[in-house]
Structure formats: C-alpha cells, structure tokens
C-alpha positions as CSV (number, residue, x, y, z in Angstrom):
1,M,-35.8,-4.2,-18.1
2,K,-32.2,-4.0,-17.1
3,N,-31.2,-3.8,-13.4
4,P,-29.6,-0.4,-12.9
5,I,-27.3,-1.6,-10.1
6,S,-25.6,-4.1,-12.4
7,C,-24.6,-1.3,-14.8
8,D,-23.2,0.9,-12.0
9,S,-19.4,0.9,-12.4
10,R,-19.0,1.6,-8.7
11,N,-20.4,-1.8,-7.8
12,R,-18.0,-3.8,-10.1
13,A,-16.8,-7.0,-8.7
14,Y,-13.1,-7.8,-8.8
15,K,-11.3,-11.1,-8.1
16,N,-13.4,-13.4,-5.8
17,G,-16.3,-11.0,-5.9
18,K,-14.6,-8.2,-4.0
19,T,-15.4,-4.5,-4.6
20,F,-12.7,-1.9,-5.2
21,E,-13.2,-0.7,-1.6
22,D,-12.6,-4.3,-0.3
23,C,-9.4,-4.5,-2.4
24,K,-8.2,-1.2,-0.9
25,A,-8.9,-2.3,2.7
26,E,-7.1,-5.6,2.0
27,A,-4.1,-3.8,0.5
28,R,-3.9,-1.5,3.5
29,K,-3.8,-4.5,5.9
30,K,-1.1,-6.2,3.8
31,T,0.9,-2.9,3.6
32,Q,1.1,-2.7,7.3
33,M,2.3,-6.3,7.6
34,L,4.8,-5.9,4.8
35,S,6.1,-2.6,6.4
36,I,7.1,-4.5,9.5
37,E,8.9,-7.1,7.3
38,I,10.8,-4.4,5.4
39,Q,11.9,-2.9,8.7
40,T,13.3,-6.2,9.9
41,N,14.7,-7.5,6.6
42,N,15.5,-4.2,4.9
43,E,13.9,-5.3,1.7
44,I,11.3,-7.6,0.1
45,S,10.8,-8.7,-3.5
46,W,7.9,-7.9,-5.8
47,K,7.4,-11.6,-6.2
48,Y,6.9,-12.0,-2.4
49,I,4.4,-9.1,-2.4
50,L,2.5,-10.8,-5.3
51,E,2.3,-14.0,-3.2
52,V,1.1,-12.2,-0.1
53,A,-1.6,-10.5,-2.3
54,N,-2.7,-14.0,-3.4
55,H,-1.9,-13.1,-7.0
56,D,-4.7,-10.5,-7.0
57,E,-3.4,-7.8,-9.3
58,I,-5.5,-5.0,-7.9
59,V,-4.4,-5.7,-4.3
60,Y,-0.8,-6.1,-5.5
61,K,-0.7,-2.7,-7.2
62,L,-2.5,-1.0,-4.4
63,T,0.0,-2.5,-1.9
64,L,2.9,-1.1,-3.9
65,K,1.2,2.3,-4.1
66,Y,0.7,2.4,-0.4
67,L,4.3,1.3,0.3
68,R,5.5,4.2,-1.9
69,E,3.2,6.6,-0.1
70,M,4.8,5.4,3.2
71,G,8.2,6.5,1.8
72,Y,9.6,3.1,0.7
73,N,11.6,2.8,-2.5
74,I,9.5,0.4,-4.5
75,G,12.1,-0.1,-7.2
76,N,11.6,-0.7,-10.9
77,Y,11.8,-3.5,-13.5
78,L,15.6,-3.6,-13.2
79,S,15.4,-3.8,-9.4
80,P,12.1,-5.5,-8.5
81,K,12.2,-5.1,-4.7
82,V,11.0,-2.7,-2.0
83,I,13.6,-1.3,0.2
84,K,13.8,1.3,3.0
85,N,14.2,4.8,1.8
86,Y,16.8,6.3,4.2
87,N,16.3,9.9,2.8
88,N,12.8,10.2,4.3
89,S,13.7,9.5,7.9
90,T,13.6,13.2,9.0
91,N,10.2,14.3,7.5
92,S,8.2,14.7,10.6
93,S,10.8,15.9,13.1
94,S,10.5,19.6,12.2
95,S,6.7,19.9,13.0
96,S,7.1,18.8,16.6
97,S,8.8,21.9,18.0
98,S,7.6,22.8,21.4
99,S,5.9,26.1,22.1
100,S,3.8,26.9,25.1
101,N,0.5,28.9,24.7
102,K,-0.1,30.5,28.0
103,E,-2.9,33.1,28.1
C-alpha cells in the first residue's frame, strides 16, 4: 500500500530537502538583507542574488518576487540588476494624516 503522505504535493521537498514554506522563509530573510545592500549600493546584479541564494532556483525567484513587491525595479534580461525605484518613495505618506478623535 502506498503512503498517502508521499503523494501529497504540499509536502514536496525542494533542494536540500526543504519544503516550499522553508524556501519562502529563506527568501524573505535574504530579501531583507539584499534590501539593505540595495539601499547602500543603489543596485545589485541578478548574478549576486543567485550566489546569495546558493544557486537555489526557488529561493532566487522568490527573492526577486519579494524585492519587486517591496517596490524595487528588478530589471529584465537586457538589464539584469535590481535597482531602487525612485517613483515609489511617496506611497505611504498620504495615509498618515493626523486627525484627532475626541468624544
């Protein structure tokens, strides 16, 4: 009889036996570290991100996705680098207007 857990796609192991949730957690950590580097250096290359991800394709792709979600320009095949996106610097300033609620 087959083990039902081994057929469950949600428990699939990726590189080094990690689950997809492990890959997402690792990518989030690397994204935070890379965000600091982008702030100081203004850009980082895709090659560098791949090295930081230890050549793990899932972590690499998730890291690029999370950097894009944070508002960075992740480039394309003609410009394989992640740079600051200066157009998104005023997104959260409009929601912090002060109003007092006295009742």
